[in-house]
Structure formats: C-alpha cells, structure tokens
VOPAGU-2260 file (C-alpha; in pm, 1 decimal, decimal comma):
REM VOPAGU-2260
SITE   aa  ch    i         X         Y         Z
SITE  UNK   A    0   20770,9    9997,1   28960,8
SITE  UNK   A    1   21120,5   10124,1   29037,8
SITE  UNK   A    2   21136,5   10393,5   29356,7
SITE  UNK   A    3   21439,7   10511,5   29511,7
SITE  UNK   A    4   21522,6   10440,9   29905,2
SITE  UNK   A    5   21472,1   10807,0   29998,6
SITE  UNK   A    6   21098,0   10784,4   29822,9
SITE  UNK   A    7   21006,6   10483,9   29993,5
SITE  UNK   A    8   21109,2   10626,6   30322,3
SITE  UNK   A    9   20876,6   10937,8   30250,3
SITE  UNK   A   10   20592,9   10727,4   30158,3
SITE  UNK   A   11   20579,9   10403,9   30306,4
SITE  UNK   A   12   20191,1   10393,4   30318,4
SITE  UNK   A   13   20157,6   10446,0   29995,5
SITE  UNK   A   14   20435,1   10198,0   29865,0
SITE  UNK   A   15   20304,9    9942,7   30103,6
SITE  UNK   A   16   19949,0    9915,5   29956,7
SITE  UNK   A   17   20077,0   10000,1   29579,4
SITE  UNK   A   18   20303,4    9613,4   29701,2
SITE  UNK   A   19   19960,9    9471,9   29723,6
SITE  UNK   A   20   19921,1    9435,9   29345,1
SITE  UNK   A   21   20281,8    9490,6   29184,3
SITE  UNK   A   22   20655,4    9437,7   29267,5
SITE  UNK   A   23   20780,9    9751,6   29376,6
SITE  UNK   A   24   21216,3    9779,9   29302,0
SITE  UNK   A   25   21439,3   10003,3   29534,1
SITE  UNK   A   26   21726,0   10161,9   29472,2
SITE  UNK   A   27   22002,5   10323,9   29627,2
SITE  UNK   A   28   22270,6   10491,4   29400,0
SITE  UNK   A   29   22093,3   10401,1   29102,8
SITE  UNK   A   30   22136,8    9996,9   29183,2
SITE  UNK   A   31   21845,5    9767,5   29305,5
SITE  UNK   A   32   21894,8    9703,6   29648,6
SITE  UNK   A   33   21563,1    9576,3   29724,3
SITE  UNK   A   34   21222,6    9450,9   29624,5
SITE  UNK   A   35   20852,1    9493,4   29791,5
SITE  UNK   A   36   20614,4    9261,9   29689,8
SITE  UNK   A   37   20296,9    9066,0   29778,2
SITE  UNK   A   38   20354,4    8787,7   30043,7
SITE  UNK   A   39   20107,1    8534,4   29872,9
SITE  UNK   A   40   20285,1    8609,0   29503,0
SITE  UNK   A   41   20345,6    8278,1   29351,0
SITE  UNK   A   42   20712,6    8138,7   29339,7
SITE  UNK   A   43   20723,7    8146,5   28988,6
SITE  UNK   A   44   20623,5    8498,7   28919,7
SITE  UNK   A   45   20894,6    8618,7   29162,6
SITE  UNK   A   46   21159,1    8462,9   28946,1
SITE  UNK   A   47   20974,4    8572,2   28619,4
SITE  UNK   A   48   21065,5    8896,1   28799,2
SITE  UNK   A   49   21394,9    8881,2   28912,2
SITE  UNK   A   50   21499,4    8745,4   28584,5
SITE  UNK   A   51   21332,3    9036,2   28343,8
SITE  UNK   A   52   21566,6    9222,0   28583,4
SITE  UNK   A   53   21868,1    9073,9   28498,9
SITE  UNK   A   54   21769,3    9129,4   28154,8
SITE  UNK   A   55   21705,2    9477,3   28160,5
SITE  UNK   A   56   21980,8    9761,2   28140,4
SITE  UNK   A   57   22042,5   10037,2   28359,3
SITE  UNK   A   58   21940,3   10289,4   28119,5
SITE  UNK   A   59   21581,0   10156,9   28079,5
SITE  UNK   A   60   21577,0   10164,3   28488,4
SITE  UNK   A   61   21668,0   10507,1   28481,1
SITE  UNK   A   62   21354,2   10608,9   28206,6
SITE  UNK   A   63   21132,5   10415,6   28445,3
SITE  UNK   A   64   21246,9   10538,4   28738,1
SITE  UNK   A   65   21164,2   10901,1   28595,5
SITE  UNK   A   66   20773,1   10839,6   28472,5
C-alpha cells in the first residue's frame, strides 16, 4: 500500500493497525521516503519488498496510490 505523508499524519492510527498485516510505503512529493512495516517480518520478506520497489515505475506507484 502506498500513501502520502499527509495521509499518514491525518490517519496514523489506521495505518499503524494496517502495518501489522502489510507494508505501507510513505511518499512525499511523489517519491517514497519511508516504509512502515510489522516488527517481526522476516528480513528476507523485507528484502523482497524493497526489491519490488526498485522494479516498479513511478506510473505504477501513482496508479496504486489512487486506488
């Protein structure tokens, strides 16, 4: 899931709850600046998620952010 920093600030409780089941990528001015994730996620899963970010285009992020 991708959200803006403003969206996170306005709904922090909601996203803290969601972070226990899925990674949340936070953007600012269209660029990913942080990731909110569950504390006990495996390092392998985290590495796979970061690799997935590197393989995606900005257009795909914008499309996902809008949904």
